[in-house]
C-alpha positions in Angstrom: 5.3 -113.1 60.8 4.0 -111.3 57.8 6.4 -109.7 55.4 3.7 -107.2 54.0 4.9 -103.5 54.1 2.6 -100.8 55.5 0.7 -98.7 52.8 1.8 -94.9 52.6 -1.1 -92.5 52.7 -1.1 -89.6 50.2 -1.9 -86.0 51.4 -5.5 -85.1 50.9 -6.4 -82.9 47.8 -7.7 -80.0 49.8 -4.4 -79.8 51.7 -2.4 -79.5 48.5 -4.7 -76.8 47.1 -4.3 -74.8 50.3 -0.6 -74.9 50.0 -0.7 -73.8 46.4 -3.1 -70.9 47.3 -0.9 -69.7 50.1 2.1 -69.8 47.9 0.4 -67.7 45.2 -0.9 -65.2 47.7 2.5 -64.7 49.1 4.0 -64.1 45.7 1.1 -61.7 44.7 1.4 -59.8 48.0 5.2 -59.4 47.4 4.7 -58.0 43.9 1.8 -55.7 45.0 4.0 -54.3 47.8 6.9 -53.7 45.4 4.6 -51.9 43.0 3.1 -49.9 45.8 6.5 -48.7 46.9 7.4 -47.9 43.3 4.3 -45.7 43.0 5.1 -43.9 46.2 8.6 -43.2 44.9 7.1 -41.8 41.7 4.6 -39.6 43.6 7.5 -38.3 45.7 9.5 -37.5 42.6 6.6 -35.8 40.9 5.9 -33.6 43.9 9.3 -32.0 43.5 9.1 -28.8 41.4 11.3 -28.9 38.2 14.1 -26.3 38.0 13.3 -23.0 36.2 13.7 -22.7 32.4 16.2 -20.1 31.2 14.6 -17.4 29.0 15.6 -14.0 27.5 13.3 -11.1 28.1 12.7 -7.5 27.1 10.7 -4.7 28.7 7.6 -3.4 27.0 7.6 0.4 26.4 5.1 3.1 25.7 5.0 4.8 22.3 2.8 6.9 20.0 1.8 5.6 16.6 0.2 7.1 13.5 -2.4 4.6 12.4 -1.6 3.1 8.9 -4.5 2.2 6.6 -3.9 -0.3 3.9 -5.2 0.6 0.5 -4.7 0.1 -3.2 -4.5 2.7 -5.9 -3.6 3.6 -9.5 -1.0 6.0 -10.8 -2.5 8.6 -13.3 -0.8 11.2 -15.4 -1.4 14.7 -14.2 -1.7 15.7 -17.9 -2.2 13.2 -20.6 -3.9 13.5 -24.1 -4.2 11.6 -27.3 -3.2 14.2 -29.8 -5.5 14.3 -32.8 -6.3 16.7 -35.7 -9.4 18.9 -35.9 -9.4 18.9 -39.7 -8.8 16.3 -42.4 -5.7 16.2 -44.7 -2.7 14.4 -45.9 0.3 14.2 -43.6 3.0 16.5 -45.0 5.7 16.2 -42.4 6.4 14.5 -39.0 8.8 16.3 -36.6 9.1 13.8 -33.8 10.1 10.3 -33.0 8.2 7.8 -30.9 9.2 8.2 -27.2 10.6 11.7 -27.6 10.6 14.2 -24.7 9.1 17.5 -26.1 8.6 21.0 -24.8 5.3 22.9 -24.9 4.5 24.4 -28.4 6.9 22.0 -30.2 5.6 21.4 -33.8 4.7 17.7 -34.0 3.0 17.3 -37.4 2.0 19.3 -40.4 -0.7 18.5 -42.9 -0.8 19.5 -46.5 -2.0 23.2 -46.4 -1.9 24.3 -50.1 -5.7 24.9 -50.3 -5.8 26.7 -47.0 -2.7 28.8 -48.0 -4.5 29.8 -51.2 -7.6 30.8 -49.3 -5.6 32.8 -46.9 -3.8 34.7 -49.6 -7.1 35.3 -51.4 -8.7 36.7 -48.2 -5.6 38.8 -47.6 -5.8 40.3 -51.1 -9.5 41.0 -50.7 -8.9 42.7 -47.4 -6.1 44.9 -48.9 -8.3 45.8 -51.8 -11.3 46.8 -49.6 -9.1 48.6 -47.2 -7.4 50.6 -49.9 -10.8 51.6 -51.3 -11.9 52.6 -47.8 -8.9 54.8 -47.4 -9.6 56.6 -50.7 -13.2 57.2 -49.7 -12.0 58.8 -46.5 -9.8 61.2 -48.5 -12.7 62.1 -50.8 -15.0 62.7 -47.8 -13.0 65.9 -47.0 -13.8 67.2 -50.5 -17.5 66.3 -50.2 -17.3 63.9 -53.2 -18.7 60.8 -51.2 -21.5 60.4 -48.7 -21.3 59.0 -45.2 -23.4 56.0 -46.4 -20.7 55.1 -49.0 -18.0 55.2 -46.3 -20.0 53.1 -43.9 -20.7 50.5 -46.6 -17.0 50.3 -47.5 -16.0 50.0 -43.8 -18.4 47.0 -43.5 -16.7 45.4 -46.5 -13.3 46.0 -44.8 -14.5 44.3 -41.6 -15.9 41.4 -43.6 -12.6 40.9 -45.4 -10.7 41.1 -42.2 -12.9 38.4 -40.7 -12.3 36.2 -43.8 -8.6 36.7 -43.3 -8.9 35.5 -39.7 -11.0 32.5 -40.8 -8.4 31.6 -43.4 -5.5 32.1 -41.0 -7.3 29.8 -38.4 -7.9 27.1 -41.1 -4.2 27.3 -42.1 -3.1 27.1 -38.4 -5.1 23.9 -37.9 -2.9 22.2 -40.4 0.0 22.5 -38.0 -0.3 20.5 -34.7 1.8 21.5 -31.7 2.5 19.9 -28.3 0.0 21.5 -25.8 2.3 20.9 -22.9 5.8 19.5 -22.1 5.9 15.7 -21.7 6.9 12.4 -23.2 5.4 11.1 -26.5 4.2 7.6 -27.0 4.2 5.6 -30.2 3.5 7.4 -33.5 0.2 6.3 -35.1 0.5 8.0 -38.6 2.9 8.1 -41.5 3.9 10.7 -44.0 1.5 10.8 -47.0 -1.3 9.2 -44.9 -4.8 10.8 -45.1 -6.1 11.5 -41.7 -9.7 12.4 -40.8 -10.7 14.6 -37.9 -10.2 12.8 -34.6 -7.6 10.4 -35.9 -5.1 9.5 -33.1 -1.6 10.8 -33.9 0.4 10.2 -30.8 -0.1 10.1 -27.0 1.5 12.8 -24.9 1.9 12.4 -21.1 3.4 14.6 -18.4 5.5 12.3 -16.2 7.5 14.5 -13.8 4.5 14.4 -11.4 1.8 11.8 -11.2 -1.6 11.5 -9.4 -2.2 8.5 -7.1 -5.9 7.8 -7.0 -7.4 5.5 -4.4 -10.4 5.0 -2.2 -10.8 4.6 1.6 -13.7 3.2 3.7 -16.0 5.7 5.3 -14.6 5.2 8.8 -11.3 6.8 7.7 -12.9 10.1 6.6 -11.7 11.9 9.7 -8.2 10.4 9.3 -7.5 12.4 6.1 -5.5 15.6 6.0 -4.0 17.7 3.2 -0.3 16.9 2.8 -0.3 13.8 4.9 2.2 11.1 3.9 1.5 8.0 1.9 4.1 5.2 1.4 3.5 2.8 -1.5 5.1 0.1 -3.6 4.7 -1.0 -7.2 5.3 -4.4 -8.7 8.1 -3.2 -10.9 10.2 -2.3 -7.9 9.2 -4.8 -5.1 12.1 -3.8 -2.8 11.6 -0.1 -3.1 9.0 2.2 -1.5 7.8 5.6 -2.9 6.2 8.6 -1.2 3.2 10.6 -2.0 1.2 13.5 -0.4 -2.5 13.8 -0.1 -3.7 16.6 -2.3 -7.5 16.4 -2.0 -10.5 14.1 -1.7 -14.1 14.1 -2.8 -16.4 15.8 -0.2 -19.1 13.3 -1.2 -18.9 9.6 -0.5 -19.8 7.1 -3.2 -23.4 6.2 -2.7 -22.9 2.5 -3.6 -19.7 1.6 -1.8 -19.6 4.4 0.9 -15.9 4.9 0.0 -14.0 8.2 -0.2 -12.2 9.0 -3.4 -8.7 10.4 -2.6 -6.0 11.9 -4.8 -2.4 12.3 -3.9 0.6 13.8 -5.7 3.8 11.8 -6.5 7.1 13.3 -7.6 8.5 11.3 -10.5 11.5 13.2 -11.8 13.5 10.0 -12.0 10.8 8.6 -14.4 10.7 5.3 -12.5 6.9 5.3 -12.3 4.4 5.2 -15.1 0.7 6.0 -15.4 -1.5 2.9 -15.0 0.8 1.2 -12.4 -0.9 -0.6 -9.5 0.1 0.8 -6.1 0.0 -1.1 -2.8 0.0 1.6 -0.1 0.0 2.6 3.5 -1.9 5.8 4.3 -0.5 7.3 7.5 -3.3 8.9 9.5 -2.8 12.2 11.2 -4.0 11.0 14.6 -1.5 9.4 17.0 -2.7 6.5 19.1 -0.9 5.1 22.2 0.7 1.7 21.8 3.1 -0.6 23.7 6.1 -1.8 21.8 7.8 -5.2 22.2 10.4 -7.0 20.1 8.7 -8.8 17.2 10.3 -12.1 18.3 8.2 -12.1 21.4 5.0 -12.6 19.4 3.8 -16.2 18.9 0.6 -17.8 17.7 -1.9 -20.0 19.4 -5.4 -21.2 18.7 -6.8 -17.8 19.7 -4.4 -15.7 17.6 -1.3 -13.7 18.5 0.0 -13.8 22.1 3.1 -13.2 24.2 4.5 -14.7 27.4 5.1 -12.3 30.3 6.8 -12.9 33.6 4.8 -12.7 36.8 6.7 -12.6 40.1 5.1 -14.8 42.7 7.2 -13.1 45.4 6.3 -9.6 44.4 4.6 -8.9 47.7 7.5 -10.1 49.8 10.4 -7.8 50.7 14.0 -9.0 50.3 13.0 -12.2 48.7 14.4 -13.3 45.3 11.9 -13.1 42.5 10.0 -16.3 41.5 9.1 -15.7 37.9 6.2 -17.7 36.4 4.9 -17.5 32.9 1.5 -16.1 31.9 0.2 -16.1 28.3 -1.5 -12.9 27.1 -3.5 -12.5 23.9 -2.4 -9.2 22.1 -3.7 -7.0 19.3 -0.8 -6.2 17.0 -1.4 -3.1 14.9 2.0 -2.8 13.2 5.4 -4.3 12.7 8.4 -2.2 11.9 12.2 -2.5 12.2 12.0 -5.6 14.4 9.4 -4.2 16.8 5.6 -4.7 17.1 3.1 -2.2 18.3 0.4 -3.6 20.6 -2.9 -1.9 21.6 -4.1 -4.4 24.2 -2.8 -7.4 26.3 0.5 -5.9 27.5 1.3 -2.9 29.7 4.5 -0.8 29.7 7.1 -2.3 32.0 6.0 -5.9 31.5 8.8 -8.3 30.9 8.1 -10.3 27.8 9.8 -13.5 26.7 11.8 -13.0 23.4 12.9 -16.5 22.5 12.1 -20.2 22.9 8.3 -19.9 23.2 7.7 -23.3 21.7 9.0 -25.1 24.8 7.1 -22.9 27.3 3.7 -23.1 28.8 1.7 -21.0 31.4 2.7 -21.2 35.1 6.2 -22.6 34.2 9.0 -21.3 36.4 11.6 -19.4 34.5 14.8 -17.5 35.1 16.4 -14.7 33.2 19.7 -15.7 31.7 20.6 -12.5 29.9 20.3 -8.8 30.6 17.2 -7.2 29.4 18.0 -5.9 25.9 17.7 -2.1 25.5 15.3 -0.9 22.9 13.5 2.3 22.3 9.9 2.9 21.6 9.4 2.8 17.8 7.3 5.7 16.6 5.9 4.8 13.2 
């Protein structure tokens, strides 16, 4: 008997490969099924509509608005002159201080007038002499001692002497310079003893109780002007304060180069807060009223197209006795003014629309929303 043990046969290679492939397929199938079920769960969760977002709203309202036109202008003194002298001379006396308020006909400055005074006295003496001679001739005429020709000649001499007196008086008066109107003086430009030639600036005099406000408007606003209409403006010296003016007149002819209208308004300045030469940033309030819809200014937001608001649209508006299902809709709007927390809109929103007043950054069109607060009451803002 042989003691040799029987040889064990190893499985064939293809059989081992088949087992491996079957095992991998089973694991892959299990993972794929698990992922499939996970996707189905996500789809089911995504199909459920999210709860509505809470928002606050306000109701848009009708209003009438006077269009405001932005413009820039300059304040100008109603009366303002650089006081000068018509004649030359040496300054004899100065009767004011720089910055004084003076009344009309106040004596400001006097030039040396000794020559003019002598000429006046000489002319006056000549007049008195000629007139005395004329009176004697008139007395002799009644006695027939003089002819009419002698009397006429002497009368002419009297007239000439009288005219010379007037000339001398006028020359003397030009040595005294008076304030032509009431106002505020500027900085004195001359000193006592200084020789001044005709036209030499002495001091500036401005009337400041009322000022002109001069500005221009484009041609399209020609029909918006009216005598007495209101203008509100600011100056850089008082950035937090506004001032009022009233249109006084405008040029009937437009500028041929710019096609602008030159307009002049009146500003009361009794407090002396304003000064000629100041730059004015103004709103011209047109006389025509235009219809607008007012909404709280907080309801306005910006997107890539400009200014917009979110309004609420009720998906159940056509169904009776069904709670409202509010959805958001974005509307582009044209804002024409902002005033006291409200904005005036000419297009994009109608009166009665509910507009969202807060939290616009987290919102988007078609989103379901619910009103959490009462609609705030606000009145139409007429500006």
